[in-house]
N, C-alpha and C positions, 0 to 999 in steps of 0.2 A: 681644060679638063681638071687641072689642079684647082682653079678658082671654083668650079662647080663642087669639088670635093669639100673645099673649105666652107662653102655656103651650106652644104648638106650637114657638115659637122656642127656649124653654128645653129642651124635649125634644130638639129637633134638636141643640142645642149639647151636651147630655148624651151623645147618641149619638156625635157627632163626637169628644168628649173620650174616651169609652170606646174608640172605634175607634183613636184615636191612641195611647192608653195601651196597648191591646192590641198595636198595631204596634211600639211601642217595646219592650214586653216581649218580643215575638217576636224582634226584631232583637238585643236584648241577650242573650237566651238562646241563640239560634241561632249568633250570630257572636262569642261569647265565646271568646277564644283559649286553647287548652289546650296546643298544641304550637308551638314556634318553632324554625326553622332559620336560621342566620346564615352568610353566605358573603361573601368578599371582604375581611374584616377582617384587618388586620395590626397596626395600632398600638393597637387596643383588643380586649379579650377579648369573648367572646360575651355574658357577663353585663353588661359595661359597655355594649355596643351595645343590648341589650334594655332596660336601664335608661334609656338616652338616648332611644330611639325610642318606647318604650311608656309614656311619662309622661303625666300628666293624667287627668282623669275618665273619658275614653273610651279610655284607652291599652290596654285589653284587648279592644277591639272590632276585629275584622279588617277589617270594611267601612270603618270610620272611618280606620284606619291606612293602608289602601290608597289612599284618597282624599287623605289629609293629606300623604303622602310621595311622591306621583306625580311623579318627576323633580325633587324639591326637595332643597335642601341643609338641613343643620341649623345654624342660626346659632350662632356662638360656640363651635363644636366644632372644634378644630384638626385638620388632616389629612384631614377628611372633606369630599368634594365634593358627592356626591349619594347619596341613599338611596332605594331602591325597596322597597315591601312588596307581595309577590305573595300572593294568597289561593290556597292549594293545596286547601283545603276550608274550610267555614265556621268550623271551630275550629282550623285549622292555617295558619300563614303562614310565608313565607320572606323574611327581611330581607336584601336585597342591598346591600352597602356598596361604593361607588366612592370609593376614597381618592385624595387628590391624589398625583401622581407626585413622589417625592423621590429625588434622586440623592445628596445629601450635606448637611452642615451645617457652619457655622462658628461659633465662639464670638465674640460681640461684646457688650461692656458687660454681662457676666454673663447673657447671653441666647443661646440657640441659634437661629441663623438657618438655616432650611431652604430649599434651592433645588432647582429641577428640572434636567433634563438640559441645558438651554440657559443655566443660570445665573440664571434669574429667581427672585426671592424669593417663596416660597410661603407660609410661616408663620414665626412666631417664638414661642418658648416657653422658659420657664425650666427645662424638663425635657428631658434628653437621651433621645431615643427609641432604643431598641435596634434594631439592624438597619440603621441609617443611619450611615455612617461620618463622623466629624468630620474635615474637611479643614483642614490646617494649612499655613501658609506663604503664604496669600493676603493681599495687601496692599490694604486699602480703608479709607476714612475715614467712610463713611456707608452707609446702606442704606434702601431704600424698598420696602415690600411691593408686589409686582406688577411691579417693575422689575428690571433686571439688576444683579447685584453689580458695582460699578465697580472691577474688579481690574486694569484696564489691558490685560493680555494675555488676551483672551477665548478664545484657543485652549486655554487651560488647562482649560476646561469639556469640551472634546472628550477631553482626556487623562483627566479624572476619570471621564467616562462610560465610556470604554474599560476603565479599571481596574475600576470597579464591576461592569460587565457580566461581565468575566472572573472576578472574585471569585465572582459568583453561579454562573457556569458550572462552576467547580471546587469549589463548596460551601465557600468560604473566607469567614470572617466577621472582617473587620478592624475594630478599634476606631477607629483613626485612620489617616489617609493624609497624609504630609508631603511637600511639594514645596519643595526649596531653590531658591535664585535661579537656579541653572544648569539646573533642570528635573529633577534627580535625585529619585527617589521612594523613600520609606521607608514600609513598612507596619508597623503595630503590632498584635500579637496578645497581649494581656495583658502578660506580662513579656518577650516576645520581639519584637525589632525585626528587620525584614527589609529590607536595603538592596538595591534593585533597579537602581540606576543610572538613566541617562536614555535608554537605547536602547529605543525603543518597538517596534522590529522583533522583538526577542527576548522581549518582555513575556509573551506567551502561553506560550511554552516554559517560562519561569521559573515562572509561576504553576501550570502543570500539574505541574511537578516539585515545587513547594512543597507542593502538596496531599498529596504522598507523604512529604515530609520533616517537615512540621510536627508530626504526631503523636509523633514521636520526641523532640521538644523540649518536650513538655508538662511543666509544672512547673519548667522551667529559666528562667534570666534571662540575657539577653545579646543579641548581634546576629549574625544569619545574613547573611553577606556574599555577595550574588548579583549584584554589579555586572557581573562578566564571565561571560558564558554560555559554557559548555564542553559542547557536545552529546555529546562522546565520553565524558568522565568522569562528568559529572553530579554532581561533588563540589564542595562549597562549604565555606568555613571558618566555623565558629561560634565567636565570641569570647564566653565567659561573663563575666558581671559578678558582683562580690562582693555 
């Protein structure tokens, strides 16, 4: 009787194991990812995002990925806040990347310090990220991630935000933005510098016109002087450099 009970238990275990193996095989076969869409990525390419998200032994399983990254960040990956993985079909997923909001960066001790629209430090990296302008002229002696850059004049961050938003509006990509002590602004576009002055009231007019002038300066080296806005002539002096 005892032997029959043991045989029955082993048979039941065998059935359970076979059922579990069948279920695992079904899930693996049915939910193996064949097609991946990526959206929201700016600082990383689609291939880099796929490699970061779909790592590990079950990295190609859509069901596993959707559970793993449900409103969760990826630790140790700069600039990425949260990643979602949506299952479009058992073999197709969409990776949605929510990156941290970056307004600009400053160079500090051979490191680029990235901050948001309010001046709070978001990330630090030894690599300069394209599309995020380097802000020069800010004075500070330390920085702490998650805290505001101690620049003294916090209104400067409003000015930075206004400039970066207008640059985006007029599809201008500035490498660097320099503020001198009097608040005058200079934009850098490769070998061309654009002196805008300190009059914020005419800033948008200047940048709107700059979007038309800049293509004619491609390949040149020098300074476009736009300190004084002249709505009638729209002409400015370009001083070439040797």
